[in-house]
Each structure stands twice: as structure tokens, then as C-alpha cells.
C-alpha positions as CSV (number, residue, x, y, z in Angstrom):
1,X,60.5,28.8,12.7
2,X,62.8,28.3,9.7
3,X,66.5,28.8,10.3
4,X,66.6,31.7,7.9
5,X,63.9,33.6,9.6
6,X,65.6,33.3,13.0
7,X,67.3,36.7,13.6
8,X,69.5,35.2,16.4
9,X,71.1,33.0,13.7
10,X,72.1,36.0,11.6
11,X,73.3,38.0,14.7
12,X,75.4,35.1,16.1
13,X,76.8,34.0,12.7
14,X,77.3,37.5,11.2
15,X,81.1,37.6,11.8
16,X,81.6,34.1,10.4
17,X,79.5,34.7,7.3
18,X,80.5,38.2,6.5
19,X,84.2,38.8,7.5
20,X,85.9,42.0,6.1
21,X,87.4,40.1,3.2
22,X,83.9,39.3,1.9
23,X,83.1,43.0,1.8
24,X,86.4,43.7,0.1
25,X,85.7,41.1,-2.6
26,X,82.3,42.6,-3.5
27,X,83.6,45.3,-5.7
28,X,85.4,42.9,-8.1
29,X,82.4,40.5,-8.0
30,X,80.0,43.2,-9.1
31,X,82.4,44.3,-11.9
32,X,82.4,40.7,-13.1
33,X,78.6,40.5,-12.8
34,X,78.4,43.6,-15.1
35,X,80.8,42.0,-17.5
36,X,78.9,38.7,-17.7
37,X,75.5,40.3,-18.1
38,X,76.6,43.3,-20.2
39,X,74.5,45.5,-17.9
40,X,76.4,48.5,-16.5
41,X,73.5,50.8,-15.5
42,X,69.8,50.9,-15.0
43,X,67.6,49.3,-12.3
44,X,68.9,46.4,-10.2
45,X,67.4,44.0,-7.7
46,X,69.7,42.5,-5.0
47,X,67.5,39.7,-3.8
48,X,68.6,38.4,-0.4
49,X,70.9,41.4,-0.1
50,X,72.2,40.4,3.4
51,X,74.4,43.2,4.8
52,X,74.4,45.0,1.5
53,X,77.9,44.4,0.2
54,X,76.8,43.9,-3.4
55,X,74.0,46.6,-3.1
56,X,76.7,49.1,-2.1
57,X,78.8,48.3,-5.2
58,X,75.8,48.5,-7.5
59,X,74.8,51.8,-6.1
60,X,78.4,53.1,-6.5
61,X,78.2,52.2,-10.2
62,X,75.0,54.3,-10.4
63,X,72.3,51.7,-10.5
64,X,69.0,52.4,-9.0
65,X,69.0,49.5,-6.5
66,X,66.2,47.7,-4.7
67,X,67.7,45.6,-1.8
68,X,65.4,42.9,-0.4
69,X,66.0,40.6,2.6
70,X,63.8,38.8,5.1
71,X,66.1,39.6,8.0
72,X,65.5,43.0,9.5
73,X,68.9,42.7,11.2
74,X,70.8,42.2,8.0
75,X,68.7,44.9,6.2
76,X,69.6,47.4,9.0
77,X,73.3,46.5,8.4
78,X,72.8,47.2,4.7
79,X,71.1,50.5,5.4
80,X,74.1,51.6,7.5
81,X,76.5,50.5,4.8
82,X,74.6,52.3,2.0
83,X,73.6,55.4,4.1
84,X,75.5,57.7,1.7
85,X,73.5,56.7,-1.3
86,X,70.1,58.1,-2.4
87,X,69.7,55.6,-5.2
88,X,69.0,52.6,-2.9
89,X,65.6,51.4,-1.7
90,X,65.3,48.7,1.0
91,X,62.5,46.3,1.2
92,X,61.9,43.9,4.1
93,X,60.2,40.9,2.5
94,X,60.3,37.1,2.0
95,X,62.1,36.3,-1.2
96,X,59.3,34.1,-2.5
97,X,56.7,36.9,-2.0
98,X,58.7,39.8,-3.6
99,X,57.7,40.6,-7.2
100,X,57.6,44.0,-9.1
101,X,56.7,43.2,-12.7
102,X,58.8,44.6,-15.5
103,X,60.9,46.8,-13.2
104,X,64.5,45.7,-13.3
105,X,67.3,45.5,-15.9
106,X,69.4,43.3,-13.6
107,X,68.5,40.8,-10.8
108,X,71.2,39.3,-8.7
109,X,71.1,36.5,-6.2
110,X,74.5,35.9,-4.7
111,X,76.3,33.7,-2.1
112,X,74.1,30.6,-2.2
113,X,70.9,32.5,-1.2
114,X,68.5,30.2,-2.9
115,X,66.9,26.8,-2.2
116,X,65.9,27.6,1.3
117,X,62.3,26.5,1.2
118,X,61.4,22.9,2.0
119,X,58.6,22.9,-0.6
120,X,60.5,23.1,-3.8
121,X,57.4,24.8,-5.4
122,X,58.3,27.8,-3.2
123,X,61.8,27.9,-4.7
124,X,60.3,27.7,-8.2
125,X,58.0,30.6,-7.2
126,X,61.1,32.7,-6.4
127,X,62.5,32.0,-9.9
128,X,59.1,32.9,-11.5
129,X,58.9,36.1,-9.6
130,X,62.4,37.1,-10.6
131,X,61.5,36.4,-14.2
132,X,58.3,38.6,-13.9
133,X,60.4,41.3,-12.2
134,X,62.8,41.7,-15.1
135,X,62.2,44.1,-17.9
136,X,62.2,42.9,-21.5
137,X,65.9,42.4,-22.1
138,X,66.8,42.2,-18.5
139,X,69.0,39.5,-17.1
140,X,69.3,37.4,-13.9
141,X,72.6,36.3,-12.4
142,X,72.8,33.7,-9.6
143,X,75.9,32.6,-7.8
144,X,76.0,29.7,-5.5
145,X,77.6,26.4,-4.4
146,X,76.3,23.6,-6.5
147,X,75.8,19.9,-5.8
148,X,78.8,19.0,-8.0
149,X,81.1,21.5,-6.3
150,X,79.9,20.5,-2.8
151,X,80.5,16.8,-3.5
152,X,83.9,17.4,-5.1
153,X,85.1,19.2,-2.0
154,X,83.0,17.3,0.5
155,X,84.0,17.1,4.2
156,X,81.6,15.9,6.8
157,X,83.1,18.3,9.3
158,X,85.1,21.6,9.2
159,X,86.6,23.4,12.2
160,X,87.4,27.1,12.0
161,X,89.0,29.3,14.7
162,X,88.9,33.1,14.8
163,X,89.3,35.6,17.6
164,X,89.2,33.0,20.4
165,X,86.0,31.6,18.9
166,X,85.4,28.3,17.2
167,X,83.0,27.2,14.5
168,X,82.3,23.5,13.9
169,X,80.4,22.7,10.7
170,X,78.9,19.2,10.3
171,X,77.5,18.4,6.9
172,X,75.2,15.6,5.7
173,X,72.5,15.1,3.1
174,X,68.9,13.9,3.4
175,X,68.2,10.6,1.7
176,X,68.0,11.3,-2.1
177,X,70.6,14.0,-1.7
178,X,68.3,16.8,-2.6
179,X,68.7,18.8,0.6
180,X,71.8,19.4,2.6
181,X,71.8,19.5,6.4
182,X,74.4,21.7,8.1
183,X,74.8,21.7,11.9
184,X,76.8,24.8,12.9
185,X,78.2,24.8,16.5
186,X,79.7,28.1,17.8
187,X,82.0,27.9,20.9
188,X,82.8,31.1,22.7
189,X,84.0,31.5,26.3
190,X,83.0,28.0,27.2
191,X,79.4,28.5,25.9
192,X,78.1,26.9,22.7
193,X,75.2,27.5,20.4
194,X,73.9,25.1,17.7
195,X,72.1,26.0,14.6
196,X,70.7,23.7,11.9
197,X,70.6,24.9,8.3
198,X,68.7,22.8,5.7
199,X,68.5,23.8,2.1
200,X,68.4,22.4,-1.4
201,X,71.8,22.0,-3.2
202,X,71.2,22.0,-7.0
203,X,73.2,20.6,-9.8
204,X,73.7,22.9,-12.8
205,X,71.3,20.8,-14.8
206,X,68.6,20.9,-12.1
207,X,68.8,24.7,-11.7
208,X,68.9,25.2,-15.5
209,X,65.7,23.1,-15.9
210,X,64.0,25.0,-13.0
211,X,64.9,28.3,-14.7
212,X,63.6,27.1,-18.0
213,X,60.3,26.0,-16.4
214,X,60.1,29.5,-14.8
215,X,60.1,31.2,-18.2
216,X,63.8,31.8,-19.0
217,X,64.6,30.9,-22.6
218,X,68.3,31.3,-22.3
219,X,70.3,29.8,-19.4
220,X,74.1,29.7,-19.3
221,X,76.2,28.0,-16.6
222,X,79.7,29.0,-15.6
223,X,82.2,27.7,-13.1
224,X,83.1,31.1,-11.7
225,X,82.4,34.8,-12.1
226,X,85.4,34.8,-14.5
227,X,83.1,32.8,-16.9
228,X,85.3,29.7,-16.5
229,X,83.6,26.5,-18.0
230,X,81.3,24.7,-15.7
231,X,83.3,21.5,-15.5
232,X,85.3,19.4,-12.9
233,X,87.4,22.5,-12.1
234,X,84.4,24.7,-11.3
235,X,84.7,26.7,-8.1
236,X,81.1,27.9,-7.9
237,X,77.9,27.7,-10.0
238,X,77.3,31.0,-11.8
239,X,74.1,31.1,-13.9
240,X,73.1,33.8,-16.4
241,X,69.4,33.6,-17.4
242,X,67.3,35.8,-19.6
């Protein structure tokens, strides 16, 4: 079983990955997504929607939203969050298998929700399917931690404490530095659980070339959702493709 298909991972790590401040930040993030893409209405795909924090904000703006995730647990959280909206459709699916040709004005993939598959051809398939799913004139926005940003801020271990719990993150790379290995250890009431996350970490150039190979003619890289330059001061990798 891959780590991202393990529902116990999402249940145990939920409070660490999705604290209240991440939900509070989603409104401003989606406003910036709309500004970058120039798309303020229409049909939107939130691929790897997680607990639906961006889905909620898109729906609030009036988009017809399709929210896709492989985790039924996270999808149920998203359903609860968006229960007041009639303009949201939820789909339980693997991101590499989801494609609905010429359906969406906007596709978003946020919070480093890409590069999970060991076979990089599967990651390319995700990009190709996103391209197919866009309408003519539609746009894709991806937001993630890049290889440059990870290496600039690299620490081989990070310890976080919250509510009498402790999370220990240990980071390393496979030889060749294509895939990052993260061992997350959660300590609570004297009991610990360990999870291993392995995923590709792409440079801006690597991702740009993959998007171009997947049929995107225009690819722009930014260092934040504020459209800062992608340079040594970049905080995240934000990619606009169409």
C-alpha cells in the first residue's frame, strides 16, 4: 500500500496537516489564484482537494466545483465543510485516473499534492489528464514546495509540539535527489506511530518541462501566490499553465 492510500495516515496526521490556520488562509489563497489566472467564475476542478478548504472558497465565489480525492476520509471532511453548497460535486478517485475532457475553466492542485507516484510516467499522466480536462482557454494552477525551496531551507529533522503531542519529521533524499523521503513520527501519551512519505520534489525547470511535454504551451513560474519572481527568495513554487 502506498502511504497516500493509507487512510490511517490521513486520520492520524489530520490535525498536523490541516490546523485551523490552514483553513483560514484558504480564502486569500483562492482570491490570489483567481487573480493569477484571471478566472473568477465557471467550472473548477480541485484535484486532491483534501478536506475541501479550497473547494469551499471556490464554491463561495460561485464556481461549479468538482472536488476529487483518493482518500474517502478526507473527502467526507470536505463534504461536511461544503454541505451548505449545491454547486459542489465530490468524486472519490485516484488523481492519475481522473479525466473529464473539455470540462473545466480552472484546475487547481494545491499544497504539494503532486509527484506521489514512484513511476514518474504516472505523474506525467496526471498532468496530461489535467490538460485534457481543461476547456479551450482554461488554466491550471499548481502550488507546491520545490526542490530549490526545500534545499534552501533544508533541515534533516524538525520537531513540532502541539496539544501535548509531538511530531518528529526526518528528511532525506534518494540517491539522485529525485525523490524525497520523509519519516514522520507522532508521539502521544507515550505511544508513537511512524509513517514514511516518499514523493518526487521537482525543480521549477523539471516541472515546466513536464507540463510542456503534457501539452501545455504556456508555463509561468512564480515564487508565491503573490506572483513574486521565482528566484532565491521564492517561498513556494506556483505554476500557471495553459
